ROMARKE-348501 format. One line per field, with one value per residue: residue number from 1; residue in three letters; chain; x, y, z of N, C-alpha, C in turn. Coordinates in pm, whole numbers. Each point is the difference from the previous one (the first is absolute). Layout:
BEGIN
n	(NUM  ...) $
res	(ALA  ...) $
chain	(A  ...) $
n.east	(X  ...) $
n.north	(Y  ...) $
n.up	(Z  ...) $
ca.east	(X  ...) $
ca.north	(Y  ...) $
ca.up	(Z  ...) $
c.east	(X  ...) $
c.north	(Y  ...) $
c.up	(Z  ...) $
***
This chain:
BEGIN
n	(1  2  3  4  5  6  7  8  9  10  11  12  13  14  15  16  17  18  19  20  21  22  23  24  25  26  27  28  29  30  31  32  33  34  35  36  37  38  39  40  41  42  43  44  45  46  47  48  49  50  51  52  53  54  55  56  57  58  59  60  61  62  63  64  65  66  67  68  69  70  71  72  73  74  75  76  77  78  79  80  81  82  83  84  85  86  87  88  89  90  91  92  93  94  95  96  97  98  99  100  101  102  103  104  105  106  107  108  109  110  111  112  113  114  115  116  117  118  119  120  121  122  123  124  125  126  127  128  129  130  131  132  133  134  135  136  137  138  139  140  141  142  143  144  145  146  147  148  149  150  151  152  153  154  155  156  157  158) $
res	(MET  PHE  PHE  ASP  ILE  GLY  PRO  LEU  GLU  LEU  VAL  ALA  LEU  VAL  VAL  LEU  ALA  VAL  LEU  ILE  PHE  GLY  PRO  ASP  LYS  LEU  PRO  LYS  VAL  ILE  GLN  ASP  VAL  THR  GLY  PHE  ILE  ARG  LYS  VAL  ARG  ALA  PHE  SER  ASP  SER  ALA  LYS  GLU  ASP  ILE  ARG  ASN  GLU  LEU  GLY  PRO  GLU  PHE  LYS  ASP  PHE  GLU  PHE  GLU  ASP  LEU  LYS  PRO  ARG  ASN  PHE  VAL  ARG  LYS  HIS  VAL  LEU  GLU  LYS  ASP  GLU  TYR  GLY  LEU  ARG  GLU  LEU  ALA  GLU  ILE  ARG  GLU  GLY  PHE  ASP  LEU  LYS  LYS  GLU  MET  ALA  GLU  VAL  THR  GLU  ALA  VAL  ARG  GLU  THR  ALA  SER  ARG  PRO  ALA  SER  ALA  GLY  GLY  PRO  LEU  SER  LEU  SER  LYS  GLU  THR  PRO  ALA  ALA  SER  ALA  GLY  ARG  PRO  ASP  LEU  LEU  THR  LYS  SER  THR  ASP  PRO  SER  ARG  ARG  GLU  PRO  PRO  PRO  PHE  ASP  ALA  ASP  ALA  THR) $
chain	(A  A  A  A  A  A  A  A  A  A  A  A  A  A  A  A  A  A  A  A  A  A  A  A  A  A  A  A  A  A  A  A  A  A  A  A  A  A  A  A  A  A  A  A  A  A  A  A  A  A  A  A  A  A  A  A  A  A  A  A  A  A  A  A  A  A  A  A  A  A  A  A  A  A  A  A  A  A  A  A  A  A  A  A  A  A  A  A  A  A  A  A  A  A  A  A  A  A  A  A  A  A  A  A  A  A  A  A  A  A  A  A  A  A  A  A  A  A  A  A  A  A  A  A  A  A  A  A  A  A  A  A  A  A  A  A  A  A  A  A  A  A  A  A  A  A  A  A  A  A  A  A  A  A  A  A  A  A) $
n.east	(36959  -72  -33  32  59  -91  16  -107  33  51  -107  -193  82  5  -160  -69  108  -49  -171  -26  94  -98  19  39  -102  -58  106  2  -117  -50  125  17  -90  63  76  -169  -1  125  44  -106  16  178  -47  -158  81  99  -101  -65  -2  -13  -167  75  44  -93  -107  103  84  -95  -31  122  -153  8  -108  4  -57  13  64  -28  -83  -109  81  -22  -136  -2  95  -54  -115  -5  105  13  -76  93  -103  10  53  66  22  32  74  10  -54  37  119  -42  -40  -117  -70  6  110  28  17  27  127  5  -9  42  91  75  77  63  55  -8  75  15  -172  -78  -125  133  -154  -101  -31  131  36  38  -119  9  -216  -86  -35  -57  95  116  -72  -76  115  -13  67  82  9  -108  2  -85  -26  -61  1  -74  133  -6  68  -33  107  43  -38  96  -84  -16  13  -111) $
n.north	(-1680  18  -15  -77  82  92  -53  17  20  -44  -28  9  -62  20  -8  -84  -104  -33  -40  -79  -47  -25  30  92  19  -53  -3  81  31  -95  21  131  -37  -44  102  113  -134  -7  101  -23  -75  83  111  -26  -80  48  87  -10  74  200  -18  -56  56  139  -42  18  -154  68  83  -42  20  97  -23  138  -116  -64  109  -87  79  39  15  115  63  32  81  172  69  58  41  22  74  73  106  -103  102  -121  -99  60  38  -133  -71  80  -68  -133  68  -9  149  -31  -97  38  132  -36  -36  145  88  -105  -20  155  -7  -55  74  144  -187  18  -111  62  -37  99  52  50  146  82  -27  78  5  -15  88  -53  -44  -96  81  5  -54  40  54  147  33  71  -65  -66  47  89  -125  68  63  -44  -66  86  58  104  113  13  117  109  81  -60  -130  116) $
n.up	(3540  -89  49  -26  -124  -40  -173  27  79  -68  -89  74  25  -94  -27  132  16  -163  33  120  -39  -109  -182  93  114  -91  -26  37  5  -129  -34  51  -98  -75  62  103  -108  -54  31  9  -123  -12  -2  -36  -136  -22  15  -86  -147  -55  -16  -118  -6  -2  -34  -66  58  102  -100  -45  53  68  -91  -68  -77  78  49  -127  47  -149  0  79  2  -145  52  121  -22  -131  -52  103  -57  135  -34  -97  -25  -20  130  38  -71  41  85  24  -69  103  70  -89  55  -62  -86  172  13  -66  116  111  -113  -63  106  9  -142  30  137  -46  -28  132  -73  56  -102  -70  73  -31  16  -51  157  104  21  129  28  49  -124  75  127  -133  20  68  23  -76  -122  112  -42  40  -133  69  10  144  -122  40  -9  -73  166  -29  -82  82  1  30  -8  135  -17  -95) $
ca.east	(80  -121  -153  -167  3  -38  105  -6  31  82  104  29  119  144  -64  28  117  63  -24  138  161  79  83  184  74  -44  152  42  -95  9  94  -26  -130  49  153  43  -105  137  25  -158  -15  149  -49  -71  42  123  18  -3  151  77  -7  -70  160  1  -62  111  -24  -110  -136  -17  -131  -77  -72  -63  -221  -17  3  -154  -44  -37  141  20  -96  55  195  8  -96  -79  143  8  -96  42  -131  -44  -130  9  -190  -113  45  -80  -210  -94  -23  -77  -131  -19  -40  -128  -60  -59  -155  -73  -73  -81  -96  -96  -49  -124  -108  -62  -101  -102  -108  -60  -108  -99  -54  119  56  -48  83  124  -55  138  -47  -2  -9  -113  -110  -122  34  -65  -110  -133  16  -8  111  -25  108  -145  -112  -146  -93  -114  -36  -137  38  115  -11  166  114  -30  -18  -14  -23  111  119  40) $
ca.north	(119  108  -35  -31  57  -120  68  164  57  -75  112  162  35  -25  104  134  11  60  138  104  16  -14  -153  70  -50  -129  -122  96  -44  -156  -83  41  -124  -136  -22  45  -131  -45  58  -68  -141  -23  79  -115  -131  63  -14  -153  -66  46  -42  -176  -10  16  -128  -145  -45  -80  83  12  -104  106  99  57  -11  -79  136  0  -55  -175  -108  -45  -150  -99  -69  -99  -60  -157  -101  -45  -2  -12  5  -40  88  -79  -36  184  64  -102  13  140  -11  -108  96  42  51  26  -148  -40  60  -35  -167  26  39  -146  -52  71  -17  -176  15  79  22  -181  -13  -19  -136  -123  94  100  173  17  56  -32  -19  -149  -3  -68  13  -34  129  112  -30  95  74  15  -46  93  -65  13  87  -38  6  91  191  25  73  77  124  94  -14  76  98  89  107  117  29  26) $
ca.up	(36  -53  108  -77  -69  -120  -98  -59  99  -11  -125  82  143  -81  -25  84  33  -82  -51  160  -11  -137  -19  -1  128  98  42  105  134  61  24  108  93  3  119  144  60  42  132  120  26  26  163  84  14  132  159  38  -2  220  94  4  63  168  28  44  -56  36  -84  -97  -103  37  -123  -15  -4  168  75  -16  136  -52  -49  177  80  -118  19  99  27  -72  8  118  2  129  46  -88  -90  -136  -7  46  -61  -155  42  -95  -145  -31  83  -26  56  -108  3  110  -5  -84  6  89  -131  -54  56  2  -77  -16  156  -61  -156  9  75  111  18  30  108  41  54  48  95  11  165  117  9  -78  -46  73  62  -1  -116  58  -17  -131  -71  -47  -85  -236  14  30  -219  25  23  100  202  -46  30  -38  142  103  -38  145  -12  42  -128  -138) $
c.east	(-94  -115  -114  -43  -49  46  -114  -22  199  61  -70  96  114  -44  49  149  108  -82  61  98  44  51  144  25  -116  77  86  -71  15  148  34  -140  73  125  -72  -112  119  18  -50  71  63  -47  18  65  132  -114  -108  148  103  -64  -8  185  32  -105  96  -72  -84  -85  91  -30  -111  -60  -99  -123  50  -109  -189  -148  -33  128  99  -46  -10  97  -10  -95  -64  82  18  -184  -114  -152  -117  -79  50  -177  -96  -23  -101  -66  35  10  -95  -161  -75  -97  -136  -70  -75  -122  -64  -106  -148  -63  -83  -93  -185  -159  -67  -89  -83  -146  -53  -107  -47  60  147  110  -9  103  104  -23  134  -29  45  -80  -83  -46  -87  -20  -105  -118  -50  79  30  151  33  158  -81  -40  -138  -129  -96  -75  -60  121  99  -50  38  -6  -43  30  12  13  126  160  81  -24) $
c.north	(99  -17  10  99  -99  103  117  74  2  150  127  51  -12  147  177  83  81  177  120  12  22  -117  53  -55  -124  -136  60  -33  -116  -23  50  -54  -129  23  2  -137  -68  15  -7  -126  -75  38  -150  -110  67  -11  -173  -142  -14  -74  -149  6  13  -86  -160  -98  -120  -10  -33  -116  152  46  110  -2  -86  149  17  -76  -163  -35  -66  -123  -144  -123  -70  -96  -145  -116  -88  -104  -84  -29  -22  89  -20  13  58  16  -103  25  202  -13  -59  81  90  58  56  -147  2  87  -59  -169  31  73  -65  -69  73  20  -166  -8  53  7  -156  5  52  -183  -77  -20  118  60  -18  70  53  47  -101  -106  -165  56  -5  103  111  -31  148  144  51  10  155  26  37  128  -47  13  7  98  40  4  86  115  122  24  83  135  91  153  128  -54  20  161) $
c.up	(-47  145  -81  -79  -188  -107  -29  181  21  -179  55  79  -133  -106  62  51  -130  39  112  -30  -141  -23  -2  98  54  -48  74  135  23  18  173  139  6  35  53  18  3  90  142  -39  64  189  69  26  118  100  62  104  181  75  28  61  161  104  43  -105  18  -96  -128  -154  39  -82  90  -45  106  16  -16  56  -27  -60  156  14  -51  57  84  120  -81  8  148  58  152  -3  -61  -140  -120  -25  21  -188  -138  85  -53  -141  -31  -41  -146  17  -142  53  103  -38  -165  61  103  -27  -38  136  118  -88  -20  91  -38  -109  57  2  146  32  98  164  51  -31  98  102  47  181  78  -38  -140  -83  33  82  -35  -161  56  -57  -131  -60  -56  -140  -143  34  -13  -147  29  -38  105  137  -71  73  -28  153  111  3  137  -47  75  -53  -87  15) $
***
């Protein structure tokens, strides 16, 4: 009813109302506001009853809450479960993305920390390690400082 208003906010609203309307007019303003709220509720209830009466006896159990999409799907699709959606929802609830990502990360770390004697470095190429033995490994840094070459310099480009 108070739309998530805390006690301190409520006190601030009361003080603000006393300052704006004054202590003399405040009871009359509160009475007018509550009367307006009662009229709106009565009008809403009357409109709902008129709609139910116009729909006829086939819609006696009709509820306006069923018009919300989430409630509509839950009532008409998931209750009958013609399409097997309940199983899909159970699968989705049972899938924990954080847990799956942690498992994959752990597997990658174990593979990366595996010593070279346990089968050599991991290669993603289709070639055998013997076929690629003559070529330099471009993924590892060269440890020989004499092999460092300065980057090419193009005087026309500057």
